[in-house]
N, CA and C atoms as a LAMMPS dump frame, in Angstrom:
ITEM: TIMESTEP
0
ITEM: NUMBER OF ATOMS
210
ITEM: BOX BOUNDS ff ff ff
-5.0000000000000000e+02 5.0000000000000000e+02
-5.0000000000000000e+02 5.0000000000000000e+02
-5.0000000000000000e+02 5.0000000000000000e+02
ITEM: ATOMS id mol type element x y z
1 1 1 N -1.065 -5.212 -13.197
2 1 2 C 0.272 -5.741 -13.163
3 1 3 C 0.857 -5.568 -11.771
4 2 1 N 1.368 -6.616 -11.197
5 2 2 C 1.931 -6.576 -9.848
6 2 3 C 3.35 -6.015 -9.881
7 3 1 N 3.644 -5.15 -8.893
8 3 2 C 4.982 -4.58 -8.763
9 3 3 C 5.42 -4.685 -7.314
10 4 1 N 6.71 -4.946 -7.106
11 4 2 C 7.258 -5.007 -5.753
12 4 3 C 7.497 -3.596 -5.242
13 5 1 N 7.243 -3.422 -3.932
14 5 2 C 7.366 -2.092 -3.337
15 5 3 C 7.764 -2.204 -1.869
16 6 1 N 8.13 -1.052 -1.298
17 6 2 C 8.464 -0.934 0.116
18 6 3 C 7.558 0.131 0.723
19 7 1 N 6.923 -0.19 1.846
20 7 2 C 6.066 0.785 2.539
21 7 3 C 6.946 1.664 3.431
22 8 1 N 6.801 2.985 3.27
23 8 2 C 7.577 3.943 4.055
24 8 3 C 6.782 4.511 5.233
25 9 1 N 5.478 4.642 5.043
26 9 2 C 4.648 5.208 6.119
27 9 3 C 3.233 4.669 5.987
28 10 1 N 2.609 4.436 7.137
29 10 2 C 1.219 3.953 7.182
30 10 3 C 0.443 4.836 8.145
31 11 1 N -0.691 5.342 7.699
32 11 2 C -1.559 6.145 8.555
33 11 3 C -2.97 5.567 8.491
34 12 1 N -3.35 4.759 9.494
35 12 2 C -4.71 4.22 9.495
36 12 3 C -5.72 5.294 9.919
37 13 1 N -6.925 5.22 9.358
38 13 2 C -7.986 6.139 9.756
39 13 3 C -9.339 5.496 9.471
40 14 1 N -10.361 6.02 10.119
41 14 2 C -11.729 5.545 9.916
42 14 3 C -12.493 6.543 9.067
43 15 1 N -13.296 6.017 8.147
44 15 2 C -14.167 6.847 7.336
45 15 3 C -15.532 6.177 7.316
46 16 1 N -16.523 6.832 7.906
47 16 2 C -17.877 6.274 8.009
48 16 3 C -17.845 4.885 8.661
49 17 1 N -16.986 4.718 9.669
50 17 2 C -16.912 3.467 10.407
51 17 3 C -16.105 2.37 9.736
52 18 1 N -15.518 2.636 8.585
53 18 2 C -14.711 1.648 7.866
54 18 3 C -13.234 2.001 7.974
55 19 1 N -12.387 0.98 8.141
56 19 2 C -10.942 1.176 8.256
57 19 3 C -10.324 1.425 6.882
58 20 1 N -9.533 2.483 6.8
59 20 2 C -8.76 2.82 5.6
60 20 3 C -7.319 3.042 6.009
61 21 1 N -6.427 3.017 5.005
62 21 2 C -5.013 3.261 5.245
63 21 3 C -4.492 4.235 4.201
64 22 1 N -3.782 5.252 4.692
65 22 2 C -3.01 6.102 3.803
66 22 3 C -1.601 5.508 3.794
67 23 1 N -1.128 5.13 2.626
68 23 2 C 0.136 4.425 2.477
69 23 3 C 1.094 5.284 1.657
70 24 1 N 2.318 5.452 2.154
71 24 2 C 3.39 6.064 1.378
72 24 3 C 4.362 4.943 1.052
73 25 1 N 4.667 4.77 -0.219
74 25 2 C 5.473 3.631 -0.651
75 25 3 C 6.353 4.033 -1.83
76 26 1 N 7.31 3.17 -2.138
77 26 2 C 8.109 3.329 -3.36
78 26 3 C 8.246 1.965 -4.008
79 27 1 N 8.198 1.951 -5.315
80 27 2 C 8.463 0.712 -6.036
81 27 3 C 9.949 0.405 -5.95
82 28 1 N 10.302 -0.866 -5.864
83 28 2 C 11.705 -1.232 -5.672
84 28 3 C 12.589 -0.813 -6.843
85 29 1 N 12.037 -0.705 -8.026
86 29 2 C 12.84 -0.258 -9.161
87 29 3 C 12.886 1.264 -9.289
88 30 1 N 12.175 1.976 -8.395
89 30 2 C 12.179 3.443 -8.338
90 30 3 C 12.254 3.887 -6.878
91 31 1 N 13.343 3.53 -6.16
92 31 2 C 13.389 3.761 -4.71
93 31 3 C 13.36 5.229 -4.283
94 32 1 N 13.711 6.152 -5.169
95 32 2 C 13.732 7.572 -4.809
96 32 3 C 12.415 8.291 -5.093
97 33 1 N 11.438 7.588 -5.663
98 33 2 C 10.144 8.19 -5.979
99 33 3 C 9.095 7.68 -5.001
100 34 1 N 8.711 8.551 -4.056
101 34 2 C 7.672 8.179 -3.09
102 34 3 C 6.302 8.426 -3.704
103 35 1 N 5.399 7.486 -3.462
104 35 2 C 4.026 7.576 -3.944
105 35 3 C 3.093 7.459 -2.746
106 36 1 N 1.902 7.991 -2.893
107 36 2 C 0.921 7.959 -1.808
108 36 3 C -0.394 7.431 -2.346
109 37 1 N -1.055 6.618 -1.535
110 37 2 C -2.36 6.092 -1.919
111 37 3 C -3.191 5.865 -0.673
112 38 1 N -4.493 5.904 -0.843
113 38 2 C -5.424 5.571 0.235
114 38 3 C -6.204 4.343 -0.206
115 39 1 N -6.217 3.336 0.667
116 39 2 C -6.893 2.085 0.324
117 39 3 C -7.775 1.628 1.476
118 40 1 N -8.872 0.98 1.134
119 40 2 C -9.763 0.39 2.132
120 40 3 C -9.125 -0.877 2.698
121 41 1 N -9.572 -1.264 3.879
122 41 2 C -8.997 -2.417 4.579
123 41 3 C -9.086 -3.708 3.779
124 42 1 N -10.063 -3.83 2.907
125 42 2 C -10.199 -5.076 2.156
126 42 3 C -9.286 -5.144 0.932
127 43 1 N -8.486 -4.107 0.69
128 43 2 C -7.507 -4.119 -0.402
129 43 3 C -6.088 -4.374 0.098
130 44 1 N -5.929 -4.557 1.405
131 44 2 C -4.595 -4.696 1.993
132 44 3 C -4.64 -5.74 3.104
133 45 1 N -3.513 -6.333 3.374
134 45 2 C -3.398 -7.345 4.433
135 45 3 C -3.561 -6.69 5.81
136 46 1 N -3.848 -7.471 6.852
137 46 2 C -4.039 -6.908 8.198
138 46 3 C -2.763 -6.294 8.769
139 47 1 N -2.893 -5.184 9.427
140 47 2 C -1.819 -4.504 10.168
141 47 3 C -0.573 -4.19 9.339
142 48 1 N -0.706 -3.446 8.244
143 48 2 C 0.49 -3.065 7.492
144 48 3 C 1.403 -2.18 8.337
145 49 1 N 2.711 -2.318 8.126
146 49 2 C 3.703 -1.591 8.919
147 49 3 C 4.743 -0.946 8.013
148 50 1 N 5.368 0.128 8.504
149 50 2 C 6.492 0.735 7.804
150 50 3 C 7.59 -0.304 7.658
151 51 1 N 8.227 -0.328 6.51
152 51 2 C 9.307 -1.266 6.258
153 51 3 C 8.868 -2.58 5.642
154 52 1 N 7.565 -2.8 5.531
155 52 2 C 7.068 -4.038 4.914
156 52 3 C 7.394 -4.056 3.427
157 53 1 N 7.846 -5.197 2.956
158 53 2 C 8.047 -5.425 1.526
159 53 3 C 6.762 -6.046 1
160 54 1 N 6.222 -5.455 -0.058
161 54 2 C 4.899 -5.841 -0.54
162 54 3 C 4.887 -5.997 -2.062
163 55 1 N 3.799 -6.568 -2.541
164 55 2 C 3.487 -6.604 -3.959
165 55 3 C 2.196 -5.82 -4.144
166 56 1 N 2.228 -4.855 -5.061
167 56 2 C 1.078 -3.993 -5.302
168 56 3 C 0.501 -4.289 -6.683
169 57 1 N -0.787 -4.627 -6.698
170 57 2 C -1.521 -4.808 -7.95
171 57 3 C -2.308 -3.533 -8.218
172 58 1 N -2.231 -3.04 -9.446
173 58 2 C -2.963 -1.825 -9.8
174 58 3 C -3.442 -1.913 -11.241
175 59 1 N -4.562 -1.26 -11.479
176 59 2 C -5.114 -1.131 -12.824
177 59 3 C -5.273 0.363 -13.092
178 60 1 N -4.637 0.848 -14.153
179 60 2 C -4.668 2.268 -14.486
180 60 3 C -4.26 3.126 -13.286
181 61 1 N -3.225 2.699 -12.585
182 61 2 C -2.653 3.393 -11.416
183 61 3 C -3.57 3.399 -10.195
184 62 1 N -4.636 2.619 -10.208
185 62 2 C -5.526 2.492 -9.048
186 62 3 C -5.22 1.149 -8.384
187 63 1 N -4.84 1.203 -7.104
188 63 2 C -4.463 -0.011 -6.394
189 63 3 C -5.683 -0.893 -6.169
190 64 1 N -5.535 -2.165 -6.537
191 64 2 C -6.607 -3.134 -6.345
192 64 3 C -6.272 -4.135 -5.24
193 65 1 N -4.96 -4.279 -4.911
194 65 2 C -4.576 -5.195 -3.839
195 65 3 C -3.13 -4.937 -3.446
196 66 1 N -2.872 -4.994 -2.13
197 66 2 C -1.515 -4.946 -1.607
198 66 3 C -1.307 -6.206 -0.782
199 67 1 N -0.299 -7 -1.16
200 67 2 C -0.003 -8.246 -0.462
201 67 3 C 1.39 -8.17 0.144
202 68 1 N 1.52 -8.621 1.378
203 68 2 C 2.829 -8.658 2.036
204 68 3 C 3.64 -9.821 1.461
205 69 1 N 4.908 -9.516 1.166
206 69 2 C 5.802 -10.569 0.681
207 69 3 C 6.288 -11.39 1.862
208 70 1 N 6.361 -12.676 1.681
209 70 2 C 6.818 -13.566 2.759
210 70 3 C 8.31 -13.737 2.708
């Protein structure tokens, strides 16, 4: 199920030569609850930034895709 969110912090890092991102975000309907997740580059759009408004798809609380809202 897709949910709208706001990215608060992005920390890119490499793991075994692959780009990953540690993302701190909050869902727009829960702005005071910060959540943290680590995702591989192929689950997120290029160059995520703090302040980006996004849509997060997850299954059983595991993020499967983060898309930037236009």
